[in-house]
C-alpha positions as CSV (number, residue, x, y, z in Angstrom):
1,X,134.8,-6.9,125.0
2,X,137.8,-4.5,125.2
3,X,141.0,-6.1,126.2
4,X,142.1,-5.0,129.7
5,X,145.6,-3.6,130.2
6,X,148.0,-5.2,132.6
7,X,149.2,-3.3,135.7
8,X,153.0,-2.7,135.7
9,X,153.4,-2.6,139.5
10,X,150.5,-4.6,140.9
11,X,149.3,-4.0,144.5
12,X,146.2,-5.3,146.3
13,X,144.9,-1.9,147.2
14,X,141.1,-1.2,147.2
15,X,139.5,2.2,147.1
16,X,135.9,3.1,148.1
17,X,134.5,6.3,146.7
18,X,131.5,8.3,147.8
19,X,129.8,11.6,147.0
20,X,132.5,13.5,148.8
21,X,135.1,12.3,146.3
22,X,133.1,13.7,143.3
23,X,132.4,16.9,145.2
24,X,136.1,17.3,145.7
25,X,136.7,17.0,142.0
26,X,134.3,20.0,141.6
27,X,131.9,21.6,144.0
28,X,129.1,21.5,141.3
29,X,128.8,17.7,142.0
30,X,126.1,17.4,144.7
31,X,126.3,15.5,147.9
32,X,123.5,13.2,148.8
33,X,121.8,15.8,151.0
34,X,122.0,18.4,148.2
35,X,120.4,15.9,145.7
36,X,117.7,15.2,148.2
37,X,116.7,18.9,148.5
38,X,116.6,19.4,144.7
39,X,114.6,16.2,144.2
40,X,112.1,17.3,146.9
41,X,111.3,20.5,145.0
42,X,111.0,18.6,141.7
43,X,108.4,16.1,142.8
44,X,106.2,18.4,144.9
45,X,103.6,18.8,142.2
46,X,103.4,15.1,141.2
47,X,99.8,13.7,141.3
48,X,100.8,10.7,143.4
49,X,102.0,13.0,146.1
50,X,98.5,13.3,147.4
51,X,98.7,9.7,148.7
52,X,101.6,10.5,151.0
53,X,101.0,11.5,154.7
54,X,100.4,15.2,155.4
55,X,103.7,15.6,157.2
56,X,105.6,14.2,154.2
57,X,103.9,16.6,151.8
58,X,104.5,19.5,154.0
59,X,108.3,18.7,154.2
60,X,108.5,18.4,150.4
61,X,106.8,21.7,149.8
62,X,109.4,23.3,152.0
63,X,112.1,21.8,149.8
64,X,113.1,19.3,152.6
65,X,113.6,15.6,152.5
66,X,111.0,14.0,154.8
67,X,112.6,13.1,158.1
68,X,115.8,14.9,156.9
69,X,117.2,11.6,155.6
70,X,117.0,10.7,151.9
71,X,118.1,7.1,152.4
72,X,115.5,6.5,155.1
73,X,112.7,8.1,153.1
74,X,113.5,6.2,149.9
75,X,113.6,3.0,151.9
76,X,110.1,3.7,153.1
77,X,108.9,4.2,149.5
78,X,110.7,1.1,148.2
79,X,109.7,-1.2,151.0
80,X,106.6,0.3,152.7
81,X,106.1,-0.6,156.4
82,X,103.2,-3.0,157.2
83,X,100.7,-0.2,158.1
84,X,100.8,1.1,154.5
85,X,97.8,-0.2,152.4
86,X,98.3,-2.0,149.1
87,X,96.9,0.9,147.1
88,X,99.2,3.3,148.9
89,X,102.1,1.0,148.2
90,X,101.5,1.3,144.5
91,X,101.6,5.1,144.7
92,X,104.8,4.8,146.8
93,X,106.4,2.7,144.1
94,X,105.6,5.3,141.4
95,X,107.0,8.1,143.6
96,X,110.1,6.0,144.2
97,X,110.7,5.5,140.5
98,X,110.3,9.2,139.8
99,X,112.8,10.1,142.6
100,X,115.3,7.7,141.2
101,X,114.9,9.2,137.7
102,X,115.3,12.7,139.1
103,X,118.5,11.7,141.0
104,X,120.1,10.5,137.8
105,X,119.0,13.6,135.8
106,X,120.3,16.0,138.5
107,X,123.7,14.3,138.6
108,X,124.1,14.2,134.8
109,X,123.2,17.9,134.5
110,X,125.8,18.8,137.1
111,X,128.4,16.5,135.6
112,X,128.0,18.2,132.2
113,X,129.0,21.5,133.9
114,X,132.1,19.9,135.5
115,X,133.4,18.5,132.2
116,X,134.1,21.9,130.8
117,X,137.8,22.6,131.1
118,X,140.3,20.2,132.5
119,X,140.2,17.7,135.4
120,X,142.1,18.6,138.6
121,X,145.7,17.5,138.6
122,X,145.3,15.4,141.8
123,X,142.7,13.3,140.0
124,X,144.9,12.7,137.0
125,X,147.7,11.6,139.3
126,X,145.5,9.3,141.3
127,X,144.0,7.6,138.2
128,X,147.5,7.1,136.9
129,X,148.5,5.5,140.1
130,X,145.4,3.2,140.0
131,X,146.4,2.2,136.5
132,X,150.0,1.4,137.3
133,X,149.1,-0.6,140.4
134,X,146.0,-2.3,139.1
135,X,143.8,-0.9,142.0
136,X,140.2,-2.0,142.5
137,X,138.0,1.1,142.8
138,X,134.6,0.5,144.3
139,X,132.4,3.5,143.8
140,X,128.9,4.2,145.2
141,X,128.6,7.2,142.9
142,X,126.4,7.3,139.8
143,X,128.6,9.8,137.9
144,X,131.2,9.0,135.3
145,X,134.0,11.4,136.4
146,X,136.5,8.6,137.0
147,X,135.9,7.2,133.5
148,X,136.3,10.7,132.0
149,X,139.6,11.2,133.9
150,X,140.9,8.0,132.1
151,X,139.6,8.9,128.6
152,X,142.6,10.9,127.8
153,X,145.6,8.6,127.2
154,X,147.2,7.9,130.6
155,X,150.8,9.1,130.3
156,X,153.4,7.8,129.4
157,X,152.3,4.6,127.7
158,X,148.9,5.6,126.5
159,X,146.3,3.3,128.1
160,X,142.8,4.9,128.1
161,X,139.3,4.1,129.2
162,X,138.0,1.4,128.9
163,X,141.3,-0.3,128.2
164,X,142.8,0.4,131.6
165,X,144.6,-1.7,134.2
166,X,142.5,-0.7,137.2
167,X,139.1,-2.2,138.0
168,X,136.2,0.2,138.4
169,X,133.2,-1.4,140.1
170,X,130.0,0.7,140.2
171,X,127.9,-1.1,142.7
172,X,125.1,1.4,142.7
173,X,124.9,1.6,138.9
174,X,125.7,4.5,136.6
175,X,124.1,7.4,134.8
176,X,125.2,5.9,131.5
177,X,123.8,2.4,132.2
178,X,120.4,1.6,130.8
179,X,118.0,-1.4,130.6
180,X,114.7,-2.1,129.1
181,X,111.7,-1.6,131.4
182,X,110.4,-4.9,132.6
183,X,113.5,-6.8,131.3
184,X,114.2,-10.2,132.7
185,X,116.1,-10.3,136.0
186,X,119.2,-11.9,134.3
187,X,119.4,-9.3,131.7
188,X,122.6,-7.3,131.2
189,X,122.7,-3.5,130.8
190,X,123.5,-1.4,127.8
191,X,126.3,1.2,128.3
192,X,125.8,4.6,126.8
193,X,128.8,6.6,125.5
194,X,130.2,9.1,128.1
195,X,129.1,12.7,128.1
196,X,131.3,14.9,126.0
197,X,134.2,16.6,127.8
198,X,137.7,15.8,129.4
199,X,138.6,14.1,126.1
200,X,135.3,12.3,125.4
201,X,133.7,13.0,122.0
202,X,130.2,14.3,121.4
203,X,127.5,11.7,121.7
204,X,123.8,11.4,120.9
205,X,121.6,12.5,123.8
206,X,118.9,9.9,123.1
207,X,118.8,7.3,125.8
208,X,119.9,3.8,124.6
209,X,117.1,2.1,126.4
210,X,114.1,2.7,128.7
211,X,115.5,3.4,132.2
212,X,118.8,4.0,133.9
213,X,120.3,1.3,136.1
214,X,120.6,3.2,139.4
215,X,120.3,1.6,142.8
216,X,119.1,4.3,145.1
217,X,120.7,4.8,148.6
218,X,118.2,2.7,150.5
219,X,118.6,0.6,153.6
220,X,117.8,-2.8,152.2
221,X,118.2,-3.0,148.4
222,X,116.6,-6.5,147.9
223,X,115.3,-6.8,144.4
224,X,117.5,-4.0,143.1
225,X,120.4,-6.6,143.1
226,X,118.5,-9.0,140.8
227,X,120.3,-7.7,137.7
228,X,123.1,-10.2,137.1
229,X,125.3,-7.3,135.9
230,X,125.0,-5.5,139.3
231,X,125.5,-8.8,141.3
232,X,128.8,-9.3,139.4
233,X,129.9,-5.8,140.5
234,X,129.3,-6.7,144.1
235,X,130.9,-10.2,143.8
236,X,134.0,-8.7,142.3
237,X,134.1,-6.1,145.1
238,X,133.9,-8.9,147.7
239,X,136.8,-10.8,146.0
240,X,139.0,-7.7,145.9
241,X,138.4,-7.0,149.6
242,X,139.1,-10.5,150.6
243,X,142.6,-10.3,149.2
244,X,143.3,-6.6,149.9
245,X,146.3,-5.4,151.8
246,X,144.8,-1.9,152.2
247,X,141.4,-0.2,152.0
248,X,141.2,3.5,151.4
249,X,137.7,5.1,152.0
250,X,137.6,8.4,150.1
251,X,134.7,10.8,150.5
252,X,132.3,8.0,151.4
253,X,130.5,8.3,154.7
254,X,129.7,4.6,154.8
255,X,126.2,5.1,156.2
256,X,125.3,2.6,158.9
257,X,121.9,2.0,157.3
258,X,123.4,0.9,154.0
259,X,123.4,-2.7,155.2
260,X,125.0,-4.2,152.1
261,X,128.0,-1.8,152.1
262,X,128.6,-2.1,155.8
263,X,128.5,-5.9,155.7
264,X,130.7,-6.0,152.6
265,X,133.5,-4.4,154.5
266,X,132.8,-5.8,158.0
267,X,132.6,-9.4,156.8
268,X,134.9,-9.6,153.8
269,X,137.8,-7.2,154.3
270,X,141.0,-9.3,154.7
271,X,142.4,-9.6,158.1
272,X,145.5,-7.4,158.5
273,X,144.5,-5.0,155.8
274,X,145.2,-1.4,156.6
275,X,142.2,0.9,156.7
276,X,142.6,4.6,155.9
277,X,139.6,7.0,156.0
278,X,139.8,10.2,154.1
279,X,136.8,12.5,154.6
280,X,136.0,16.1,155.3
281,X,133.9,14.8,158.2
282,X,135.5,11.4,159.0
283,X,133.7,10.6,162.3
284,X,130.8,8.8,160.7
285,X,132.7,6.4,158.5
286,X,135.3,5.8,161.2
287,X,132.5,5.0,163.6
288,X,130.8,2.6,161.2
289,X,134.1,0.8,160.6
290,X,134.7,0.5,164.3
291,X,131.2,-1.0,164.8
292,X,131.9,-3.5,162.1
293,X,135.2,-4.6,163.6
294,X,137.4,-2.8,161.1
295,X,138.8,0.2,162.9
296,X,140.6,2.8,160.9
297,X,144.4,2.7,161.1
298,X,144.6,6.3,160.0
299,X,142.1,9.1,159.6
300,X,142.6,12.1,157.3
301,X,140.2,15.0,157.6
302,X,139.8,18.6,156.6
303,X,138.6,20.6,153.6
304,X,141.4,19.5,151.2
305,X,141.9,16.0,152.6
306,X,141.6,14.1,149.4
307,X,144.1,16.1,147.3
308,X,146.5,16.1,150.3
309,X,146.0,12.3,150.7
310,X,147.0,11.7,147.0
311,X,150.3,13.5,147.6
312,X,150.8,11.4,150.8
313,X,149.9,8.2,149.0
314,X,152.5,8.8,146.3
315,X,155.1,9.2,149.0
316,X,154.0,6.0,150.7
317,X,154.3,4.1,147.4
318,X,157.9,5.0,147.1
319,X,158.8,2.4,149.7
320,X,155.9,0.0,149.2
321,X,156.6,-0.5,145.5
322,X,160.3,-1.5,146.0
323,X,159.8,-5.3,146.0
324,X,157.3,-5.0,143.2
325,X,159.8,-3.1,141.0
326,X,162.5,-5.7,141.7
327,X,160.2,-8.5,140.7
328,X,159.1,-6.6,137.6
329,X,162.7,-6.0,136.5
330,X,163.6,-9.7,137.1
331,X,160.9,-10.9,134.7
332,X,161.8,-8.6,131.8
333,X,164.6,-8.8,129.2
334,X,165.9,-5.4,130.2
335,X,168.5,-7.0,132.5
336,X,169.8,-9.3,129.8
337,X,170.2,-6.4,127.4
338,X,171.4,-4.1,130.1
339,X,169.3,-1.3,128.7
340,X,169.9,2.4,129.4
341,X,167.5,4.1,131.8
342,X,165.0,6.7,130.6
343,X,162.9,8.7,133.0
344,X,159.2,9.3,132.1
345,X,157.9,12.0,134.4
346,X,154.3,13.0,134.4
347,X,154.9,16.6,135.4
348,X,155.1,18.3,132.0
349,X,155.3,15.0,130.2
350,X,159.1,14.9,130.4
351,X,161.4,12.2,129.0
352,X,165.0,12.4,130.3
353,X,168.0,10.0,130.4
354,X,169.0,8.9,133.9
355,X,172.6,9.7,134.4
356,X,173.4,8.6,138.0
357,X,172.1,7.1,141.2
358,X,172.9,8.2,144.8
359,X,171.9,6.7,148.1
360,X,170.2,8.8,150.8
361,X,169.0,7.9,154.2
362,X,165.3,7.2,153.2
363,X,165.6,6.9,149.4
364,X,167.5,5.9,146.3
365,X,167.7,8.9,144.0
366,X,167.9,8.5,140.2
367,X,169.3,11.7,138.7
368,X,167.6,12.8,135.5
369,X,169.4,14.9,132.9
370,X,168.2,18.4,132.2
371,X,168.7,17.9,128.5
372,X,165.3,17.4,126.7
373,X,167.0,15.8,123.7
374,X,167.5,12.5,125.5
375,X,168.8,10.8,122.3
376,X,172.0,12.9,122.6
377,X,172.9,11.3,126.0
378,X,172.1,7.6,125.5
379,X,175.8,6.8,125.9
380,X,175.9,8.5,129.3
381,X,172.8,6.8,130.7
382,X,172.9,4.6,133.8
383,X,172.3,0.9,132.9
384,X,169.7,-1.6,134.1
385,X,172.2,-4.0,135.9
386,X,173.5,-1.1,138.0
387,X,169.9,-0.2,138.9
388,X,169.1,-3.8,139.8
389,X,172.0,-4.0,142.2
390,X,171.1,-0.8,143.9
391,X,167.4,-1.8,144.1
392,X,168.3,-4.9,146.1
393,X,170.1,-2.8,148.7
394,X,167.2,-0.3,148.7
395,X,164.6,-2.9,149.3
396,X,166.6,-4.6,152.1
397,X,166.9,-1.2,153.9
398,X,163.2,-0.3,153.2
399,X,164.0,2.9,151.4
400,X,162.0,4.5,148.5
401,X,162.9,5.1,144.9
402,X,162.6,8.5,143.3
403,X,163.7,10.4,140.2
404,X,165.2,13.8,140.8
405,X,164.8,16.4,138.1
406,X,166.1,19.8,139.1
407,X,165.2,20.3,142.7
408,X,162.1,18.0,142.7
409,X,161.8,14.4,143.5
410,X,159.2,12.2,141.7
411,X,158.2,8.8,143.1
412,X,158.9,5.9,140.8
413,X,155.7,3.9,140.0
414,X,156.8,1.4,137.4
415,X,159.4,0.0,135.1
416,X,158.8,-1.0,131.4
417,X,160.9,-2.1,128.5
418,X,160.1,0.6,125.8
419,X,161.4,1.6,122.4
420,X,161.6,5.1,121.1
421,X,163.2,6.7,118.0
422,X,166.5,7.0,119.9
423,X,166.6,3.3,120.8
424,X,165.4,0.8,123.4
425,X,165.3,1.7,127.0
426,X,164.1,0.7,130.5
427,X,161.4,3.2,131.1
428,X,161.3,4.4,134.7
429,X,157.9,5.9,135.2
430,X,157.3,8.6,137.8
């Protein structure tokens, strides 16, 4: 098992991701409704289709999901109503298995297109924040775009997937998880290498086992949770929610008929945790949360809501991380050695000596040098003990901490004792 990195500024923040999150990364990633239409066209000629009711066959031939709801239709196939005969139920099971396979194939094909080029900058920033704060990320998506965004070393200290500090829980399975057909219920899964792209190397396309571990979006999942590996994902999700201080629902519509997901939040989210919904069409998730006794404290909507939220979230962290940074500094040797401060800014991968600090109404500003050759200015650098004194005042006044380089302010996310060729520093990560 790969050792897990430690978060530098731990917060108890939980994120829930749905199809809208992946679609925001790239519009080639299909939503659930889009997947349903593609799958309907793929299975229209399957022999078992003849056992389905005429209205269902007619809808599929038109490229439509029966009843217009993929989840409801899959639920009927997976757990047939009592009027379905035993023979029909066997055909339903076969169709259900084929649909689940087609869903995985469709998502993988689209993901391969997305992985050409570079990930969007907002995603890189968000993954970096998750890594610094040790976030728990609960995703209902099958794709591996989050993993791919963390494959490249996470700047500045170089963690990379799977040795990262955030916890990614894939409660509906993953396109790169496989198991043997008919394997015992307690069996674990085999993880296939990631698709090539965004820093991942080429892999063999041959499946590593018989069938993908995908839990389709159905109302009651029942036996689909029998795999111990999947159960552990849900149990860890519950534990994270029970201690969370904030829940962020990004691009996930939280369908009311997904009973397990609705109950997970409604019954186990910690009291007092803030709930923020970020969705292009936020009414549905906000309504489901309200019905489950967890009304949203804030709702962010609109076409570019997720990238806009990431910027807003960074700003929010400027204040929230203050006490965490003080605690971090007090447990390191940097104070004893009174190390010089070195800014590590993600924008352009810049390392700069911090020369001064000034107080403003809402923030403490650390001023970074314009000189790229930071080794030349070590003697001019602000020292750790001065920073510690100013941080105490900043936290008491509930202000934020930023690094200013030129005319831009960058939110400070973490502090680390680091050594470079020019010497030993307190790295100030922003």
